[in-house]
N, C-alpha and C positions, 0 to 999 in steps of 0.2 A: 504494499500499500504506500503510495507516494506521501511525502510529508510536505505540507504546505507552509512555507515561511514567508513572511513579509521581508523585503530587503533589509530593513532595520534589524529584524530578528536574526537573519542570516549573518549580517556583520557583528551583531552582539555575540553570537555563537563562535564565529571565527575569532573575535577578539578574546573572549573568555577562555577559549581553548588554547590559544597562543600564550595568553597571560599565565595560565597555569604551567604551561611548558617551560617558560623562562623563570618561573619561580622555583621549579624543581631543581633538585641536586644534580640531575643528569645533564650532560652536555647538550646544549641547545642544538637542534637540527635546523638547517635552513629549509625554506619551502621546497627548494629543489631537491634536498636530501630526502625530505619527507616524501615527495612524489616518487622518487626512486624506490624508496623503502616500500611504500605501499603498492607500487607497480609489481615489485618482486613478490610481495606476499599475497596480493589479491588477484593477480592474473596467473594463469597456469605457466609453469616452467616449460622449456628451459629459458633462461634469460641470459644474454651475453651483453658484454660491454658495447659492442657494435649495435646489437639490437636495441638496447636501451637508448643509446645515442640517437639512432633513427627514430624511434618512437617519440622521444621527447624533443627531437629537433634541435639537438645541441651536439657538440663535438665530443669525440671519445675522451679527450683529456678532461672535459668537464665531468663526465661520468666517473672517470679514474679518480679525480680529486675527491668527489663525494664519497666513492667507495673506500677511499683511503681512510677518511674520518670514520665511516660506519664500520670499517673492519677493525680499527683500533677500539671502537666501542663493543666489537664482537657481535653486532646485530646483523651483519652480512658477511659473507666470505667469498673469496675468488679462488677458482681453480681453473687450471688448463683443461680444455676440452680433450679428453683422450682421443676422440675420433677425429679431431682436426685441432692440432696443436697451435694453430694461429689464433683460435677463438679462446676467450677467456669467459668461463661460465660464472655467473653470479648465483650463490646459493644462500638459502635460508639458515638461519641458526636457532637453536633453542631460545637463546637469550633474546634474539630478534623477534621470535614469535611472541614472547611474553611481552616485549616492548610494544609491539603492534596491538596486542590484545589490551594493553593498558591504554593505548591511544584511543581505541574503540571505546572503552569504558569511560573514558575522560569526555568523549564527544557526547555520549549518551547522557552522562551526568550533567554537562553543562547545558544540553538541549532541555532537560527536565527543568532547569532553573530559569529558562526564558519566560519573560512576562507574556501573558496572553494578549 
């Protein structure tokens, strides 16, 4: 069932979600990093650096920099594709799955706080 929000409610939800993220002890992720993370976790694999760059219409170095950060956080990892060693496959991690679940819970919680 689609959720109907007024633009002011949608912006409040976005604000409150981001506000909670920056107050958290975890390292902040940029909008680009969150988009990459959610793409990997919400869309079926396989995911490659090349494929993510094409999908998001950015360069491979942009994806690589974002993956460097998320790799240090252990929420995504990279491996060479054994079938084609030129490709780098982006993989999910347990820590990343828990992080994404927490993001989803946070959106739900903040949406429930929206004024009618």
